[in-house]
N, C-alpha and C positions, 0 to 999 in steps of 0.2 A: 519204478517197484522198489515195493515193502520190503527190506529184509528181516526176515526172524529167525530166533534159535531153531528152528526146525528148518527154515530152508537153508541157512549156513549149513547146519549137520549132515543136513543131505547132499548139500554142495563138495563137504568134506569125503563123505564117504563114496559118491561117487568118482570125485579125485581117487581116492584110494583104488575105488575098484577098477581104474583107468589103468593104474599101474601094473596092477596084477595080472590084469587080460592082457595087458602089453608084453607080457614076459610071457606068456602061451600063445604058442605059434604051431601053425601045422605046416609040413610041408605041401606045397602044390604040383601036380602031373607038371612034366616039364620045367622044373626048377622055379626057385622064389617061396616064398613063407608066407601064410597067413596069420596074424593076429588079433586080437577081438578086442584090442583098447578103442578103436574107431566104433564098435557099435555102442561100446558105452556111453562115448561122446553124446553120438546120434541121439542115441536115448534120453543122455541129459539137456540137450538141447530143445527136443521138442515137448521136456515136462518140466524141466526146472525155468526153461526162456532160452531165449538166444546170451543173455549176457551172462548169464550164471552158469549155462552150457559153454562158452569161449571159456571161462574160468575152471572148469573140469577140464576141458582140452587142453587148454594151455600147460598147468600143473599136472595135471595125470601123463600126458605125453611128454612133458619135459622129464621129469622124475623116471619113465617108464624107459627114457633113453639113458640116464644117467645110473640106472641100474641095471641096465644090459652093458654097458661100456660106451656106450656111443656119445661119447664128450662132448666131442665138434658139433654134432647133429641139435643138442641140445635148446642151445640159444634159437636156432631156425624151426623148431620143435615145438617150441613156447608159442612162436606166430602163427606158425601154419597151421596148426590144430588150433588156436582162439578164431582163427579165421573160419578154419571149416566150419566150427560149429556156429558161429555166428552166424553165419551165410546159410547155415542149415535150417538154423532155428527160427530167422528171419522172413525165410521165405515161405517155413510151416506158418509161421503166423500169421503172414498175408492171405495164402492157401487157405485155413481154418477159417476167416474173416471172410472171406467171398464167397467160398464153394461147398465147408463143411458145415451140414446142420447137424443138430444135438442128435446123436447116437448114428451119426454114417462112419459106421468102424469102413467099409470098404472104401470110399471115398478118401479117410484118415490114411489108412492103409498104403493106396495108391499115392497119395500127397507128399506123407511124408516120406515114403522112399523116393521121391522125385526130388523132393526138399532135400534130403540127404546125399543124393548123387549129384546136386548142384555142391555142396560141400566137399566131396568126396574125389572131383576133376577140379575143385580148388586146393586142396590137398596134393595133389597126385602134380599140380604146375608148380606148385610152392615146392617139393622134395624136389623135383627138375629144375629150376633156380637154384636151390640151395648147394643140388650136389655141381654144379656146374661150377659155383663159383668158389665150391671148397677144393675144388682142382685145381690142378697148378697150370700154370700158362692156357687158361682159358678153353682146357678142353671140355669135351660133353660128353664123353662115353659113356661116363657111370651113371649123369641124368636118364641116358638115352635108353640104357640098358634098363633100368629100374621101374621108368616110365609105365611101361604097361601094367609089371604087378602092383606098382600103387594104385593104377586107377582098378585094377580088378580088387585089393585090397579095400578102397571104398567101395564099389559094387556091392560084394558082398556084404558089407558091413552096412550100406544102404538098407536093403535088402532085411537082413536079420536084425536091424533094431524096428523096424515098423513092422514085421510078424510079431516081435515079442511082445510089443508095447500093443498093437491093435488086433492081433490073432489069438496070441496066447493070455492076451486082456490084464496084462501088468500096469497098464497106466491107468486100472481102477485103482492101485494101490499108490502109485504116486499122486491121484489125485484126493483120494482119502487124504492123504498126508499133507498135500497141499491146502487141502480143502479147512480143517486142521489149523493150518497154520495162518491162513486168510481169515480167521474166527478171531484168534488169538491179537491180529493185527486190529483187526475193528475193534476189540473190546481195550486194548490199549490205547486206538485213538482216545475212544469217548473219555476213559477213564483221565489219559492227557488234557482234553479238550473240559471236561470238568474240572480238573484241577486249576484250569486256567482261569476258570468263569468262578470259582472260587476263591483264586487269589484276588482278581478285579472286583469281584465285591469285596472284598476285606479291606482293598485299598480306598475303595470309595467309601465306606465306613468310617475309616479313618479319618478320610478327610471330614 
């Protein structure tokens, strides 16, 4: 993975967007709330790749908790959201390599949703464990009560991220930015190689 200025900037933007969208929540029928932070994390893992996506999830999720006043949850969120994004990104990468050909938007939508769902399930399981550990005397009521809402959070975000990317076609925007970033990286590699060759030639002449 080659880091470029644009990739770093895009990672920072998506991390900030994750924080903002984590603060935006809507009530769900029957209780519980949904926030849009996980959708931004899934978009990041599908476009920036699993590792930068994990960074977005860790930073954006933990900072979102801190902004909301959930300080105790922030260290757990740092790890849980990173694992969520990493799992979704790696699985989608495998699906793309094995099943998705160029321009396969329907398959991309389906496999992106499935990959995100896997990440969402890990997220829900992570918070189930975290909430059990946070409660005194080993009680797990909080984790059990919140588990269905966390699963629903992951499921809604999975579908929303896939629709935004491959139905609304925002993936094209990311592709253009990252294509330019790859060109910049290739140019830099060529310049570095030429500089190394020139230096080696100068050393030979000095001898």
